[in-house]
GULUM-295176 format. One line per field, with one value per residue (C-alpha): x, z, y; residue in one letter. Coordinates in steps of 0.001 Angstrom, whole numbers. Layout:
N
u: [X,...];
w: [Z,...];
v: [Y,...];
resn: [A,...];
END
This chain:
480
u: [54176,54959,58379,58992,61188,64325,63979,67550,69368,72907,73126,74517,77108,78692,80756,78842,81583,84156,87787,89100,88499,89675,87275,84023,83438,80070,81298,83299,86320,84637,84092,80560,78636,80966,79149,81259,79325,75979,77182,78658,75228,73475,75931,75688,71878,71931,74302,71928,68799,70373,71672,75243,77262,79162,79873,80974,84604,85263,88399,89355,91236,93762,91916,89474,87775,91048,89747,86538,87668,87131,83422,82255,81929,82639,85746,88205,91330,93347,94610,97515,96661,94619,94847,91471,89913,92943,92793,89036,89606,91999,89657,86625,88424,89807,86545,83823,81056,81886,80390,83350,83033,85664,85114,87125,87393,88044,91785,92139,89949,90103,93764,96347,93825,92325,94164,93007,89450,89304,90729,88614,85535,86650,87182,83731,84994,82007,82666,80827,82542,81260,82999,82845,83256,83769,85850,88866,91640,90026,92451,95716,94721,92299,94368,92939,91573,90733,87107,87706,85422,86662,87122,87004,89580,91724,95057,96869,94571,94131,92906,90507,91097,92119,91081,94761,95030,92403,88638,86714,86893,83412,83815,80307,80411,83921,83005,79638,81188,82886,81239,82203,80214,76717,75474,76459,74584,75455,73670,74200,74099,72502,69167,66507,65329,68840,69568,66637,67916,71384,69902,68222,71375,73511,71132,70868,74633,75046,72226,73911,77020,75023,73319,76706,76066,79521,81112,78874,79723,77791,79276,78230,78508,79468,80120,83526,82659,86161,87954,85431,85481,81699,79125,77373,74237,76231,78020,74721,73653,77011,76442,73034,74169,77725,78301,75044,75422,78861,78035,74395,72619,71052,71568,74222,74028,71385,72096,70827,67144,67236,68917,70466,72418,74179,77871,79113,82407,85026,86764,90567,92316,94482,91543,92214,95658,94658,91655,93473,96149,93511,91967,95190,94865,96247,98338,101984,103078,103511,107276,107574,105277,106982,105578,101962,99596,95906,93533,93687,96970,99296,99268,102407,102552,106092,107332,110791,112141,115315,116988,116356,119087,119367,117327,114272,111725,113559,113773,109995,109682,111943,109751,106575,107962,109179,105788,104031,106403,105456,101755,100849,98578,100964,100922,103665,103021,105887,106020,108767,109420,110196,113913,114488,118230,118938,115275,113161,111474,109478,107243,104470,104534,101785,102019,98768,96914,93735,92874,94272,91725,94107,97874,98664,100488,99518,100746,103591,104449,107982,109907,113220,114735,117837,118440,117659,114829,112951,113283,112069,109111,107803,108895,105864,103511,105013,102539,103277,105461,106556,110088,112356,115535,117695,121008,123227,125828,123486,121262,122868,119926,118603,114825,112865,112537,110015,107092,108878,111742,114641,117992,120680,122762,125703,124238,125965,129347,129058,127942,131012,133247,131617,132530,129138,127145,123952,123560,122987,119288,119927,121987,119025,116639,118735,118769,115010,114367,116617,115349,111720,112434,113751,110666,108009,109770,108681,110196,107967,109799,112283,115747,115110,112155,114253,117029,114575,113229,116770,117541,114490,115492,119232,120469,124239,125432,128233,125667,123359,126144,126963,123321,123180,126367,124922,121749,123766,125797,122584,121174,124207,123878,120195,120893,123505];
w: [89556,91554,92785,96205,96683,98717,102400,102600,100156,100527,100445,97196,99255,99956,97342,95723,96746,99481,98543,102101,102411,99702,100717,101327,99306,100970,104573,106491,108609,111891,114685,115297,117463,116771,116422,113541,110914,112206,112337,108843,107578,109345,107821,104333,104453,105563,102720,100247,101689,101745,98182,99079,97924,95291,97810,100733,101782,104586,106701,107977,111294,112724,114662,113949,111309,109504,106461,106121,102629,101540,102299,101622,97960,98613,98623,101133,102829,105331,108234,110565,114079,115860,113065,111410,112609,111376,107984,107815,108513,105594,103245,104227,103902,100478,99313,101116,99008,100227,103172,105304,107824,110429,111680,114830,117750,121381,121248,118030,119009,122804,123329,120698,118800,121675,120766,117128,118263,120821,118529,115515,117751,119292,115846,114842,111799,109657,109762,111188,113568,114377,117556,118426,122161,123158,126272,125040,122456,120306,117397,119334,121918,124408,126368,128658,126731,127857,128065,130059,133098,136686,137699,134106,133447,130327,129181,130762,133792,134774,138258,136925,136139,139179,139551,139842,136200,135278,135056,131866,129509,128555,125222,124805,128232,127517,124174,125214,126644,123388,121402,118036,118600,117134,117782,120239,120974,122594,121387,121777,119585,121950,120524,118075,120248,120531,116858,115822,117973,116480,112991,113706,115250,112224,109888,112188,112358,108582,108043,110538,108351,105128,106621,107521,111273,112446,114282,114979,116776,117541,120212,119733,122591,120800,121780,121538,122327,121490,123642,126438,126192,125955,123523,121379,123523,126743,125267,124577,128179,129405,127514,129177,132671,132874,130224,130327,133993,133168,129673,129799,126459,125098,123262,124870,122413,119816,116461,116075,115240,112839,109492,110855,113331,110552,110510,107697,106851,106096,102738,103188,103027,100149,98148,95233,94929,95631,93334,90092,90989,91377,88049,86045,82682,82785,79622,79809,78889,75239,75522,76033,73382,73608,77128,76352,77695,77075,79983,81353,79534,82516,85795,87483,90869,92230,95300,96743,99448,101413,104777,106866,106121,102412,101360,100473,101818,100561,97075,97144,98107,95200,92775,94210,93976,90421,89517,90753,88700,85647,86311,87615,90510,93023,96322,98658,101493,103769,105712,108163,111283,114761,113951,111203,110881,109955,110027,106949,105109,101944,100371,97806,95088,92537,89501,87608,85268,87282,90916,93140,95173,97551,98038,98507,95671,95878,92408,91505,87920,89103,92052,93251,95677,97537,99280,99039,101600,99842,96483,97954,99675,96824,93565,93476,93504,90537,87678,84575,82245,85037,85836,88710,89487,92183,93836,92599,95209,97908,96089,95568,93812,90775,90319,88063,84845,83101,83879,84441,83106,85518,85735,88351,89135,91602,93177,96565,94973,92634,95504,97521,94512,94288,97928,99646,100177,100683,96954,96016,95816,93083,91093,91182,90219,87194,86012,86458,84408,81535,81421,81505,78619,76596,77460,76802,74401,76643,79965,83003,84380,82713,84176,84724,86996,89044,89356,90545,93148,94332,94619,96856,99026,99328,100612,100029,96457,96669,97717,94910,92390,93926,93661,90036,89272,90902,88862,85643,86487,86974,83700,81785,83430,82623,78957,78851];
v: [60984,64114,65043,66518,69560,68825,69499,70774,73008,74247,78080,79432,81323,77924,76167,73326,70908,71445,70901,70581,66838,64485,61705,63588,66738,67360,67647,70239,69335,70262,67742,66397,68846,71783,75086,76399,74452,75710,79315,79006,77999,80889,83369,81856,81905,85552,86471,84791,86392,89862,89468,90433,87416,89404,92181,90032,89607,87130,87489,84032,83705,81298,78625,75815,77999,78735,76834,78864,79890,76271,76649,80231,81169,84849,87014,85574,86879,84837,86950,86291,85137,87809,90356,89744,93025,94969,93231,93794,97495,97809,95968,98023,101336,100425,98807,100801,99250,95755,93872,92772,89948,89126,85571,84765,82395,83309,82642,84623,87594,87767,86868,87735,89857,91826,95051,94962,94208,97022,99653,98659,98879,102168,103690,102512,100618,99671,95919,92916,90506,87024,85915,82201,81629,77989,78775,76816,76694,74015,73693,73336,70749,72275,74779,77452,80443,83997,82867,79661,79513,79565,75934,74663,71958,72250,70853,73803,74079,70409,71343,73946,77612,79617,83280,84190,83087,85647,85684,84847,87794,89008,90713,92141,93778,95068,96652,98043,101205,102214,105001,103513,100326,100284,96746,94004,90808,87490,84358,80623,77530,75032,73960,75213,78112,79490,78859,81050,83926,83489,83550,86891,88365,87432,89257,92245,92639,92470,94983,97274,97339,97701,100771,102293,102326,101308,98385,95379,92150,88991,86734,83118,80624,77438,73833,72153,68522,67265,69844,69518,65683,65499,64186,66819,66526,66887,69901,71658,71080,72393,75653,76028,75072,76470,79133,81088,82145,83590,84841,85995,86203,89336,92609,94794,97668,98484,100148,103720,103917,106853,107376,110569,108487,106559,107303,109529,107865,110529,110724,110493,113840,112585,111222,113579,112041,108438,108100,108995,106455,103775,104746,104653,102868,99358,99702,100666,104174,105097,105487,101753,100267,96888,96550,97402,94747,94224,93589,90016,89374,89477,87622,86346,84689,84569,82732,83490,81201,80558,81023,84115,86636,85773,88791,86712,89184,92284,90761,90416,94082,95078,93125,94667,98226,97627,96183,99304,101461,99407,99988,96545,95791,94261,92423,91222,88795,87645,84401,83545,81536,82897,82984,85519,84855,81265,80246,79647,82497,82935,85532,85709,88383,88928,91219,91548,93870,93253,93864,91112,89198,87395,87776,84076,82308,78627,77597,79967,80789,81502,80054,81484,78954,80093,76757,73054,72841,75646,73927,70644,72317,74447,72794,70436,73437,75324,75316,73269,75290,77610,78739,77669,79605,78042,78800,75976,76968,75675,73169,69762,68084,69980,70073,67768,69765,67495,69824,73143,75209,75491,77202,76804,79888,79897,83009,82723,82032,85020,87260,86277,86993,90421,90977,90783,87567,89578,90320,86666,87442,90035,87507,85107,87903,88869,85252,85028,88167,87055,83496,84617,86980,84048,81979,84619,86997,89855,90933,90887,93913,96234,96616,100332,99583,97147,99723,102359,99919,99136,102842,103256,100291,101067,104422,104223,104674,102036,99422,100497,99951,96571,95494,96598,94682,91543,91938,92240,89127,87193,88505,87213,83801,83667,84130,81358];
resn: [M,S,T,L,A,P,L,H,Q,K,P,S,S,F,Y,E,R,F,S,R,K,A,S,N,K,E,A,T,H,Y,C,P,G,C,G,H,G,A,L,H,K,L,I,A,E,A,I,D,D,L,G,I,Q,D,Q,T,I,L,V,S,P,V,G,C,S,V,F,A,Y,H,Y,F,D,V,G,N,V,Q,A,A,H,G,R,A,C,A,V,A,T,G,I,K,R,S,Q,P,G,S,V,V,I,S,Y,Q,G,D,G,D,L,A,S,I,G,I,A,E,T,L,H,A,A,N,R,G,E,N,I,T,V,F,F,V,N,N,A,I,Y,G,M,T,G,G,Q,M,A,P,T,T,L,I,G,Q,K,T,V,T,S,P,L,G,R,N,P,T,E,G,H,P,L,R,I,C,E,L,L,S,S,L,A,G,V,S,Y,L,E,R,V,A,L,A,G,P,R,H,H,M,K,A,R,Q,A,V,R,K,A,L,R,C,Q,M,D,G,R,G,F,S,L,V,E,V,L,S,A,C,P,T,G,W,K,K,T,P,A,E,A,W,H,W,I,E,E,Q,M,L,P,V,F,P,L,G,V,F,K,E,P,P,K,T,E,A,A,C,R,A,W,P,V,P,A,N,A,E,R,V,V,P,L,L,D,L,P,L,E,R,T,D,D,H,P,Q,N,R,L,A,L,N,E,C,Y,S,G,I,K,I,A,G,F,G,G,Q,G,V,L,S,L,G,V,I,L,A,I,A,G,M,K,E,G,Y,Y,T,S,W,L,P,S,Y,G,P,E,M,R,G,G,T,A,H,C,H,V,I,L,S,D,Q,E,I,G,A,P,V,V,D,A,P,D,I,L,I,A,M,N,G,P,S,L,T,A,F,Q,P,H,V,R,S,G,G,L,I,V,Y,D,S,S,R,V,T,R,P,P,D,S,S,Q,T,N,S,I,G,V,P,A,S,Q,I,A,Q,E,L,G,N,S,K,V,A,N,L,V,A,L,G,A,M,L,S,R,Q,K,L,M,E,H,Q,P,L,L,R,R,E,A,I,W,Q,A,I,D,E,M,V,A,Q,D,P,L,R,Q,L,N,R,K,A,L,E,C,G,E,R,L,G,L,S];
END
């Protein structure tokens, strides 16, 4: 009995099972007929065929494809809305041997992100951008986008887009005049013939980057049946009949034909200073043998949360600076609402003896919660055996300590007694450092490193002394 080879095989650059959906681990979250799934497959197949899975770093946008990191088994970084090209630039310049992909929709790239896109293209950044144009804001309800057609009805243009609201923005035509751009092509996902052209364009753009030729972008006209209120078949016809006359397909700029035309990417002027820093040994210095760590021995993900104005973000910066002084790889990622003062804020801090792949702390080892809502929001995510430090002056319901270690410190009360409510964050930090020392018999950061970080953050000597005093108060409470 012979066995037949499967007709369909998932690219190895996809995860074997997708974690996004609890019910169906084989399916993406995209609507039926959406072009994102098809484009994902074309990109994953190209990554496999080019043998670059271990080199590839995908920058995910804000939009319908925000969860791309659930699907692509490559390096992933989540960018803020519209900032994917800027993030991709930083990644490529710090990791020049990588293949960096910026994956963006029309709202993300052509609206809030238009400045980052234009300047990355103008600089000739050696990155590849896949730009999904479905002429609508699909994720947030179907509002008018920069690419919405004249006369097209959306939630925010119920009578059809009027020219006074702007004409559809044609990105390929706009970028084609920039000297830093090496390759531009517009394709569509509206039937097998178009899919084959899109497949070729995806590979061409990635090869362009691999050859060091500069900025490459593929614009993909894609269906949004849900936002357009059409069936998938009707959406394909709408692309052919309505979008193609406005957004003609084709190559708008070809990559250079000769090797001599490949861009010689300049070495930073401070490379002699930067490279030794990157190559520093990961062990601590000999004058602190108690802090020496072997490779893979240290990784701490810390989340600090509270109201805006409580010093949540600045405390994260202090930890990151102190971590660098101790020789750790560090990252600091802030997150806050539109209202800085009085609104919610939190930040992610990672201290590691290995390079950090992504700055997001999903399951923190340590949580510092400066108010009740923050404790409620993030306590369930603290890993088993982790540490929670909370401001008992503001938290009325202590955390469940069955799976974690916890300590309540009246940080706000102590700060007021010291004469400045803004140092409550340092009280909590001191308690965290002392309690972690008791748990692990080895401090994550030495007091001297924290003091040096405070001195860099605070200019006035009286405030420095006040911060140190708050830290010491917290340390004593953490040991009690």
